[in-house]
C-alpha positions, 0 to 999 in steps of 0.5 A: 262081696260084703266089705266090712270096715271097722275103725278103731280110735287111738285107744284101740276101741272100735268107734265105728263100722261100715258094711257094704255090698252083698255076699252073693252066696245064694239066691236073693232071700236064701243067702245064708252069708248075707243073713248071718252078717245082717243078723250079727250087725243088727243085733250089735247095733240094737244091743248098743242102744238097749244094753249100753243106753247109747244111741249110735249114729246109723246110716243105711242104704239098701238100694245102693248095694246094701249099706250099714254104717254105725258110729258111736257118739264121742261122749259116752260114759266109761260103762257105756263104752265098756258095754259097747266095746264088748258088743262091737268086738263080738260083732267083729269076731262073728264076722271073722268066723263067717269070713273063715268059712266064706272067704270069697263072700266077705272081706274085713278091714280094721283101720286105726286113726 
């Protein structure tokens, strides 16, 4: 199962997300749930860099069961934050849509500080 954890700050903005595990919804290379989650997460992360002009902290570990952690820097402009939040909220919505169809393959938590 893929486990997604989103961390919100005291203002309600998403400050980071972690994805770990595998969906196990199909054979390796044919798992559409894993592919969809990966595409959404990588697109959001790349968008934060390219569109918001923010370089997030990114950690990965494919050997330990699939892992991606992305965290926004503490000090960014309001415009950069606005763009980043649209991308991160869109990621969360996309993952929730996947979860609605594949409840046995993905679990999503949103935590607040």
